[in-house]
N, C-alpha and C positions, 0 to 999 in steps of 0.2 A: 397478567401484569396490570391490566387496566384498573382493577379495583383494590390494589394492594399497596402497602408501604414497604419500602425496602431500600437497601444500599446497593449500588452497582459500580464496579470499578473497571477502568481500562487503562492501559499503559501505552506510551510511545517511547521511542529512542531517537537520539540525534544521528546525524549522518556520520559521526565519528565512532559509533558503536560498531564492534567487529562484524556482526552479522549484516549491518547496513553497508559497511564498506564492501563486503562481498556482493551484495545485491547491486550496488552501484557499478562495480566492475563488470559484472555479468551483463547488465543493461547497457553499459557503454560499448561493450563488444557487439551487442545486438544492434545498437544505433549505428555503429560504424559500418556494419554489414548492410543495413537498410539504406544508408546514405548512398552507397555505391551500387546496390543490387536489391531491388524490392522483392525479388523472388527468393531471397536468402532464407534458408531453413536453419534455425539457430536453437540449440539447447546447450547453454553455457553455464557451468557451475564453477564457483570460486571458493577457495579456502584461504583464510588469512591467519597468520600467527606471528610470533615474534620474529621480525626480520625476514619473513617469507610470505610470498603469494603464490598459490598454485591455481592455474586456470585449466579446466578440462571441459570436454564436451564433444558434441556431434554438430558440425557446421558444414553445410553445403552452400557455397557462395562463390561468386566471381570477385568479391571484394578483396582488396589487399589489406591484411591485418598485421600490424606491428603490436602484438599483445603486450610485451614489456613496456613499450612507450605508452599505450593506453592505460595500463595499470598505474604507471608513475604519474600520469596526468590526473587521474582520479584521486590518488592518495595525496598529491600536492594540493589539489583544489579543496579537499576536505580540511586540510590544515596540519597534516602530519609532515612537518618540515624540519624537525629537530631530532637528531639521533638519540638525544637524552630521553625521548619518549619510549625508546625500545622498538620503534617502528617509524620509518620515514621514507619518503619517496626516493631519496638519493641512494640509500644504502640497502633497501630491501631487495632480496633475491626474487626473481620471477621465473617460475617454471610453468610451461604450458604443454599440454598434450591434446591436440585437436584432431578428431576423426571426422569422416563424412557421415551424414544421416544414413541410417539403415535403409537399403533399397526396399526391404519388406514394408517399412513404415511409409516410405515415399509412394509406393505403389497404391496404397489405400488413401493417401491424402491428395496426391497430385490431381489436378483437374485436366480433363481432356474433352474432346468433342463427345465422347461416348460415356463420360463419367464425371459427375459433379464432384467438386472438392469435398472430401469426407473429413470427419473430425480427426485430429491428430492423435487422439487417444480416447479410450473410454473414460467415464467419470461423471461426477455430478458437480455442478457449480451453483453457488447461491449469490443472490443480490438482495439488498435490504435498503429500506428507506423509512423515515419516520419524521414527524413534525416537531421534534425536540429543538432543532436549530434551523437557522435560515438555510443552511446547506442541506437540510433534510437528512441529517445524520444524527446518530445518538450523541447526547451531550458529553458523556465521559471521554470518548475517544477524540471528539472534536477539541476539547480543552487540552487533553494530553498532547495532541499534535501541536497545538498553538504554543504550548509551553516549550516543547523541544525546539520548535522553529525559532522562537524568540531567544532561547538560550544560545542557539547557533548564531543568530543575527548579532547579538551583542558581543559575542566572541570575535566574529569576523570583522566587526566594526571597531574592535579593540577598545571597547568601553572599559574593559578590565583586563589587564595584561596577565592575570593569574589563571584565566580560564583556558582549558584544553579541550580537544574535540569530543571526547566520549561523554555521554550523558544520557539520563533517563528521566521520564516523568510518569507519574501515575495519579489519576484523579478518581475520587470516589464521590458519587452524586447521590443525594437523598431524593427518593421518589415518594410522593404522596398521591394516592389514587392513580398510580401508574404514570404520573407526570413529574418531571424534575422540578424541585423547588429550591434546592440549595446544594452547595459544594460542602461535603462533610470532611474530606481529607485530601490534602495535596502532598504528594511525595515528589521531591525534586533533587536529583543528584547530578553533580557536574565534576568531571575530572579537573584537577587544578595543579598548580605548581606547589612545591614544598613550602615556599616562603610566605604564603598567605595565612592569616589567622582564621580560625573557624568563625569568629564573630564578623569579620569583614566579609567573608564569603557568604554567610547566611543573610546578612543585610543586603548585599548586592543582589542575590537571587530573589529575595522577597520583594524588594522595591522595583527592580528592573525587569523581572520576569513574571512572578506570580501576580503582582498588583497591576501590571501592564496588560495582562492577558485575561484574567477572570474578572467579570463585572462585579463591582462592589456589592450590588444587591444580592448576589449569590453567595457572598462570603458573610458568615455570621460570627458572633462571639464564640460559638461552639466549634467553628471550623478548626481542624487540627492540621499542623504543618510539620512535615519531616524533611528537613533540608540537609542533604548529605548525612543521613542518620548514622552511618558507621563512624563518622568523625574525620575520616581521611579518605581521599580518592585521588591519590597521586599516580599510582600505577593503573593504567587503563588502556583502552583500545586493544589491538591484537597482542600487545605485550602482557595484558592482564588476562585476556580470554581469547581463545581461537574463535574465528567467525566463519560461517558458512552461508552460501546463498540459500534462501528459502526458509530460514529459521525464524522469521518474524511475520508469519502469515496472518496472525490475529491483529498485530499492529498495522499491517498493510490494509486490513479490511474494516471491520466494524467494532473492534475492541472486545469481541466476545458476545456482543448483543446481535443476535442473528447467527445462523449456523454457517459452517464452512465446509466445503467439499474436500479439503485436505491438500489440494494442489497449489504449489507456490506459483508466483508470477514471473519474477525477475529472471532474465536470461533466456526467455522463451519468446520466439516469434509468434505472430498472431494465428498461425495455423494450429497452434496448441490451444485447445479449448479451455484448458486450465486458466489461461489468461483471458482470451477474447470472449469466451462465453460468460466469465465472471463479470467482465465489463458490460456485456449486454444485459445480464441479469440485474445489475445495478441500474442501468439505463431504464429498463422496464419498471422496476420497483419505484424508482424516483418519479417517473412520469405518472404512474398510477396514483401516488401520493399527491403530486403536484396538481393533478387533475381533480382532486377532491373525491376520488373513488374509494379511498381508504385513508385512515390516519396513520396506519403502520402497515407495511407490506414486505413480505419476503417472497422471492421468486427462486424456484429451483429449475435449472435446465440440466438434462442428462443426455449423454451421447454414447454411441458405440464407435470404436475406431473404424475409420474408412467409410462410415455412413453419414450422409449429409443431414438427414432429418433427425431432430432430437427424438430420443426414445420416450421422453416424457417432459411435460411442462407442469409445474405445480405452483399454485399461488396461494399463499397464506396471508390473511389480513387480521387475524387475532380478534375477530368479532367487531372490527371497526369499519366494515363495509356492508352495504345493503345488497351487494351483488355476490352471489355464491362463487366460491373459488373455482369450480369447474367452468362457470361462465366466464370468469376473468381469464382463465387459461385459453379459452376459445378466442376471446378478444385479443389476447397477446399474439396469437398466431395470425390474426387478421391485420394487426397494426405493425408488428415488428418483424424484421428479418432475423430468423433464428438459425438458419443453416450457416455453417462456417464461412462460406464465401460471402453470404449476405451480411453477416456480422462485420466482416472485414471491410466490406464496401460501405455499409451504412455508417460505421463509426470511423472510417478513414484511418485504418490501423497500420497501413503499410508505409509508415513514416518514422523517422528517427526521433521519437518522442519519449522514449522509455526511461532514459536516465533520470528524468525529472520525476517519474512516478516512483522511483526506488526509495524515496525518503518522504516522510511526513504523510503517508497514506496515499493509496490509489484512488480514494473516493472522497467526496466532499470538497473537491478542489475547484477553483474558479478560473484557472488558466485555460486559454483557448485550446491547448493540446488535448485537454481532457473532454473529448467529445461525448463520452458516455455520461457526462454531467449535464448535458443539455436537457431542457424540458420542452422540446419542440413537438412532442407527440400528444400534448395535453388536449388540444382541440379534437384530434382524431379519436382519442379515447372517450372524451365526453360525448361526441356525436354518436359513436357506436353504442355506448353504454345507455344512452337515453332512448 
């Protein structure tokens, strides 16, 4: 990528998108468990469709859960408060089926005096960082998230009464010599009421979303805009499409730039390395880039269920580092805690922080809850590398 010219595209969705409703419900169940019992083991999956929410999973906790009430709180907060949308917090049915975590899994994961906490499953997890934005994230996904966040912001502030909760954004960035130079295409779609004209909607989204988010110096006379390109987006949310937890894993991460191990995040407590090790991999990659050891970095961590030590650590810098990848992997082991218990402790993950992660990306965030976005290992990395 460093010596080439190309277009790269990433997408984001609003909190009213059906899959994101499901993610938020699953993470709200998780947060409620952790608020009352930090030893909770949670694997919570949600399905949403017209007039119905189904919550299932394996949960071992001492917490008291009122699942229907939690669901209605989430749906109301998102903005589904009118039955005319085909889905709303007052009338939707809620079905839940919760079992306990398998004792076979717990046996391999639980910590005891004679046994370190093992990984909650096998698998590989990736983290990524680059110098394209101040967040050390790829530019396409960064702008896509900012567009959907802004779209939700103006809806909730009631700047335009015709906006409804569902929406999507997609940004295509032009790269020259491997570096972002301009925004080539913006796609922005928002659910809306029937009474708004297409002209009014397009003008509102252009002026109050696109131009407020994307810097003018990245927009050129050649930049293409597709605003509600189908012409009408009245039917949306779970009434338009069913939604499931874990269906937006590329939106949640790096927008397709950098690899993905395949495991979703939402609804999983930190003993599940799908989530916690992905956060650690981002933490490692971001600190390597922030320390100036590479311009672009991808980290892979891999685990066996019930085993604490990673089976492998791989660091890829795409030719942007003077330090070989195998040496960087050794440095990672020296500087970072990569066993499950160490990840949970060092990133302070046994807290009810996860509902916030379920929308607008798990990475590139500045809120204090996102401890994996800190760059507090820069000095240690620089010292060892030198």
